[in-house]
PLY file of the C-alpha trace (Angstrom):
ply
format ascii 1.0
element vertex 302
property float x
property float y
property float z
element edge 301
property int vertex1
property int vertex2
end_header
12.97 -74.47 5.30
12.78 -72.48 2.13
9.00 -72.06 2.48
9.27 -70.94 6.14
12.01 -68.50 5.24
9.86 -66.96 2.52
6.94 -66.69 4.96
9.16 -64.93 7.53
10.56 -62.57 4.91
7.07 -61.77 3.68
5.88 -61.13 7.23
8.87 -58.88 7.87
8.11 -56.94 4.69
4.51 -56.43 5.80
5.65 -55.20 9.22
8.12 -52.79 7.59
5.42 -51.41 5.27
3.05 -51.05 8.23
5.59 -49.10 10.25
6.34 -46.85 7.26
2.64 -46.14 6.64
2.00 -45.52 10.34
4.93 -43.08 10.51
3.80 -41.16 7.46
0.23 -40.96 8.70
1.45 -39.67 12.04
3.81 -37.22 10.30
1.07 -36.04 7.94
-1.25 -35.57 10.90
1.33 -33.38 12.63
1.73 -31.27 9.50
-2.01 -30.73 9.18
-2.49 -30.03 12.91
0.57 -27.93 13.76
1.61 -26.74 17.18
3.89 -24.16 15.60
3.32 -20.45 16.16
4.58 -17.38 14.35
6.06 -15.07 17.03
5.94 -12.07 14.67
2.11 -12.25 14.69
2.28 -11.08 18.33
4.24 -7.93 17.52
2.52 -4.59 18.01
2.95 -1.34 16.14
3.47 0.51 19.42
6.52 -1.66 20.18
8.05 -1.32 16.72
10.22 1.59 15.60
11.53 0.18 12.32
10.57 -2.38 9.69
13.10 -3.41 7.06
11.91 -5.11 3.86
14.46 -6.75 1.57
14.10 -8.53 -1.76
17.16 -8.89 -3.96
18.55 -5.36 -4.45
15.41 -3.70 -3.10
15.66 -2.43 0.46
12.83 -0.47 2.06
12.89 1.02 5.55
9.63 1.94 7.26
10.40 3.84 10.46
8.52 5.56 13.26
9.73 9.04 14.24
7.99 11.74 16.29
4.51 10.22 15.93
4.98 9.80 12.17
5.75 6.77 10.03
8.16 7.35 7.18
9.30 5.17 4.29
12.78 6.10 3.10
12.05 9.60 4.53
8.66 9.97 2.78
5.32 10.01 4.71
3.69 6.58 4.88
0.14 5.88 3.71
-1.63 5.07 6.98
-4.13 2.80 5.20
-1.29 0.70 3.72
0.42 0.48 7.12
-2.84 -0.49 8.83
-3.47 -3.20 6.22
0.05 -4.57 6.82
-0.37 -4.75 10.62
-3.82 -6.33 10.30
-2.40 -9.02 8.01
0.59 -9.60 10.29
-1.46 -9.97 13.46
-3.86 -12.25 11.63
-1.04 -14.60 10.61
-2.17 -17.53 12.73
-0.52 -20.77 11.61
-2.93 -22.96 9.66
-0.56 -25.71 8.51
3.06 -26.76 8.44
3.18 -27.52 4.75
6.78 -28.67 4.42
9.97 -29.32 6.33
11.94 -30.32 3.26
14.38 -27.60 2.09
13.94 -28.80 -1.50
10.32 -27.62 -1.38
11.06 -24.04 -0.35
11.15 -22.67 -3.90
7.70 -24.14 -4.54
6.27 -21.75 -1.94
8.69 -18.90 -2.82
10.15 -18.96 0.69
13.68 -19.83 -0.41
16.40 -17.22 0.06
16.33 -16.28 -3.63
12.60 -15.47 -3.83
11.28 -14.71 -0.35
10.72 -11.20 1.02
12.74 -10.79 4.20
10.91 -8.67 6.80
12.81 -7.66 9.93
11.31 -5.83 12.91
13.14 -3.58 15.39
12.40 -1.76 18.61
15.20 0.76 18.72
18.35 -1.20 17.94
16.89 -4.49 19.18
15.70 -6.98 16.57
12.29 -8.22 17.69
11.37 -10.50 14.81
12.26 -11.75 11.35
10.44 -13.80 8.74
10.61 -14.79 5.10
7.34 -14.16 3.27
6.66 -16.27 0.21
3.76 -16.27 -2.20
0.04 -16.04 -1.62
-1.84 -19.32 -1.82
-4.65 -17.68 -3.79
-7.20 -18.63 -1.15
-6.58 -15.90 1.43
-3.51 -17.45 3.04
0.26 -17.02 2.60
3.43 -19.06 3.00
6.08 -18.03 5.52
9.39 -19.46 6.67
11.31 -18.50 9.77
14.94 -17.75 8.80
17.49 -20.49 9.52
14.80 -23.18 9.59
13.33 -25.47 6.92
9.77 -25.28 8.23
7.30 -23.70 5.81
4.12 -22.38 7.40
0.79 -21.55 5.82
-0.76 -18.68 7.78
-4.38 -17.52 7.87
-3.83 -14.11 6.28
-2.77 -12.85 2.89
0.23 -10.99 4.22
2.06 -11.70 0.94
-0.31 -9.24 -0.73
-0.15 -6.71 2.13
3.57 -5.95 1.77
4.30 -3.33 -0.92
7.62 -4.06 -2.59
8.30 -0.49 -3.74
8.84 2.73 -1.81
5.99 4.36 -3.74
3.71 1.52 -2.71
4.15 2.60 0.92
4.05 6.37 0.33
1.15 8.57 1.31
-0.70 9.64 -1.85
-2.76 12.38 -0.21
-2.41 15.62 -2.16
-5.04 17.64 -0.30
-7.19 16.93 2.74
-9.25 20.09 3.26
-12.56 18.45 4.10
-12.96 20.42 7.34
-11.45 23.63 5.99
-13.81 26.33 4.77
-12.86 27.41 1.28
-14.03 30.99 0.70
-12.32 31.78 -2.60
-11.18 29.78 -5.63
-8.68 31.03 -8.19
-8.03 29.07 -11.38
-5.68 29.97 -14.20
-5.43 28.34 -17.62
-3.74 29.83 -20.69
-3.37 33.11 -18.74
-7.16 33.29 -18.28
-7.97 33.73 -14.62
-11.20 32.53 -13.03
-11.97 33.86 -9.53
-14.94 32.57 -7.56
-15.99 33.92 -4.17
-18.36 32.59 -1.56
-21.15 35.10 -0.99
-22.97 33.17 1.75
-23.28 29.59 3.02
-24.58 28.10 -0.22
-23.90 30.71 -2.89
-20.82 31.36 -5.02
-20.31 34.27 -7.40
-17.79 35.29 -10.07
-15.48 37.90 -8.55
-15.36 39.96 -11.76
-19.02 39.49 -12.73
-21.11 39.31 -9.60
-24.45 39.28 -11.42
-23.55 36.24 -13.58
-25.69 33.15 -13.16
-23.46 30.51 -11.53
-23.90 26.75 -11.65
-23.66 26.09 -7.90
-23.76 22.30 -8.39
-20.65 22.43 -10.59
-18.77 24.39 -7.93
-19.77 21.78 -5.34
-18.50 19.02 -7.64
-15.21 20.84 -8.17
-14.69 21.37 -4.43
-15.53 17.72 -3.69
-12.83 16.65 -6.14
-10.12 19.05 -4.97
-10.64 19.12 -1.20
-9.89 15.39 -0.78
-7.47 14.94 -3.65
-5.46 11.72 -3.85
-2.80 10.67 -6.33
-2.56 7.31 -8.03
1.23 7.46 -8.05
4.35 9.60 -8.37
6.55 10.77 -11.21
9.55 8.48 -11.24
12.93 10.11 -10.73
14.11 8.48 -13.96
11.19 9.87 -16.00
12.04 12.05 -19.00
8.58 13.64 -19.09
8.81 17.39 -18.69
6.87 19.02 -15.86
5.56 22.20 -17.48
2.39 23.39 -15.67
-0.50 24.62 -17.79
-3.13 24.98 -15.07
-3.05 26.47 -11.56
-5.42 26.14 -8.61
-5.42 28.32 -5.49
-7.80 27.88 -2.60
-8.29 30.51 0.10
-10.00 30.47 3.47
-11.26 33.25 5.70
-9.39 36.56 5.56
-7.93 35.46 2.23
-5.67 32.90 3.93
-3.99 30.64 1.36
-5.00 27.02 1.99
-3.45 25.39 -1.07
-1.63 26.24 -4.30
-1.36 23.52 -6.94
0.10 23.40 -10.43
-0.99 20.79 -12.99
0.75 19.51 -16.11
-1.32 17.59 -18.66
0.23 14.35 -19.94
-0.26 12.69 -23.32
-2.71 10.11 -21.97
-4.94 12.76 -20.37
-3.65 12.20 -16.84
-1.71 14.95 -15.10
1.24 15.75 -12.87
0.36 17.73 -9.73
2.68 19.72 -7.47
2.29 21.87 -4.42
3.83 25.29 -4.86
7.42 25.19 -3.61
7.47 21.38 -3.23
9.57 19.01 -5.34
7.17 16.06 -4.98
5.38 15.35 -8.28
2.15 13.37 -7.91
0.21 11.74 -10.74
-3.58 11.78 -11.05
-5.73 9.81 -13.52
-7.41 11.47 -16.50
-10.90 11.53 -14.99
-9.60 13.41 -11.93
-7.67 15.84 -14.14
-10.88 16.47 -16.10
-12.72 17.28 -12.85
-10.13 19.86 -11.83
-8.98 21.56 -15.02
-12.20 23.44 -15.79
-12.89 26.35 -18.10
-14.83 29.47 -17.15
-17.93 28.23 -19.02
-18.18 25.21 -16.69
-19.16 27.44 -13.79
-21.60 29.71 -15.64
-25.23 28.76 -16.28
-26.28 29.74 -19.78
0 1
1 2
2 3
3 4
4 5
5 6
6 7
7 8
8 9
9 10
10 11
11 12
12 13
13 14
14 15
15 16
16 17
17 18
18 19
19 20
20 21
21 22
22 23
23 24
24 25
25 26
26 27
27 28
28 29
29 30
30 31
31 32
32 33
33 34
34 35
35 36
36 37
37 38
38 39
39 40
40 41
41 42
42 43
43 44
44 45
45 46
46 47
47 48
48 49
49 50
50 51
51 52
52 53
53 54
54 55
55 56
56 57
57 58
58 59
59 60
60 61
61 62
62 63
63 64
64 65
65 66
66 67
67 68
68 69
69 70
70 71
71 72
72 73
73 74
74 75
75 76
76 77
77 78
78 79
79 80
80 81
81 82
82 83
83 84
84 85
85 86
86 87
87 88
88 89
89 90
90 91
91 92
92 93
93 94
94 95
95 96
96 97
97 98
98 99
99 100
100 101
101 102
102 103
103 104
104 105
105 106
106 107
107 108
108 109
109 110
110 111
111 112
112 113
113 114
114 115
115 116
116 117
117 118
118 119
119 120
120 121
121 122
122 123
123 124
124 125
125 126
126 127
127 128
128 129
129 130
130 131
131 132
132 133
133 134
134 135
135 136
136 137
137 138
138 139
139 140
140 141
141 142
142 143
143 144
144 145
145 146
146 147
147 148
148 149
149 150
150 151
151 152
152 153
153 154
154 155
155 156
156 157
157 158
158 159
159 160
160 161
161 162
162 163
163 164
164 165
165 166
166 167
167 168
168 169
169 170
170 171
171 172
172 173
173 174
174 175
175 176
176 177
177 178
178 179
179 180
180 181
181 182
182 183
183 184
184 185
185 186
186 187
187 188
188 189
189 190
190 191
191 192
192 193
193 194
194 195
195 196
196 197
197 198
198 199
199 200
200 201
201 202
202 203
203 204
204 205
205 206
206 207
207 208
208 209
209 210
210 211
211 212
212 213
213 214
214 215
215 216
216 217
217 218
218 219
219 220
220 221
221 222
222 223
223 224
224 225
225 226
226 227
227 228
228 229
229 230
230 231
231 232
232 233
233 234
234 235
235 236
236 237
237 238
238 239
239 240
240 241
241 242
242 243
243 244
244 245
245 246
246 247
247 248
248 249
249 250
250 251
251 252
252 253
253 254
254 255
255 256
256 257
257 258
258 259
259 260
260 261
261 262
262 263
263 264
264 265
265 266
266 267
267 268
268 269
269 270
270 271
271 272
272 273
273 274
274 275
275 276
276 277
277 278
278 279
279 280
280 281
281 282
282 283
283 284
284 285
285 286
286 287
287 288
288 289
289 290
290 291
291 292
292 293
293 294
294 295
295 296
296 297
297 298
298 299
299 300
300 301
């Protein structure tokens, strides 16, 4: 009897182990071949009027008003917004990587670390998701709020969501590519440089028309200034003083003012840039500042 009992117990143990293994294999298979979908991946920009992004004390609102997208009332960088929508709509579910709430922190999709993104059409909430970290291989981890399911999606949306207002803001300072600049006025240390366009390809000094001008240098200057982009903004908390030392004015036909900029050199060689009459203070890197803040001798051929 004792031997038969042991045999039966051993057989029962084997059956139990077999069932456990079979269950886990089936469960693992379902995780690696998910049927889950991410509804937010089907959202369209045309059906969205507001996106709210929250992480801890940070709250960013990206809204659509009168054919313009704004972030906390500042113009949005269209390239950043396009990159975000491309990543969102490419967020096809690759795997269900976990359904255990204890694993959420591992993927940064827990409430303490995830970025909460909420979508609205008017006052109607159309979607909500918790974005975790990037996998480092072109995918990201996402959790739908109020569930324990962690998804790996086939896009790096974690890297496509700026977590600062400035990260969303449009950094275009000037976009005059199609405008025809006919006159350039530069001022540095109270020395004024005025350049005028004589014909299609020739520029002259306004106060010394017979001077030999380096036309290539004027072309380089115009290329730099006509499509001028910032690399950031002066923070509101900054103690750096904005005290312009260089001024640029560009004029079109009939002496129409196209742009008026003031530049302040910073200690590291970069510069603050402002439009005349505008409170926004952009920052440009040192190599861009060097291209713009030219002396009279730069334009004259010796």
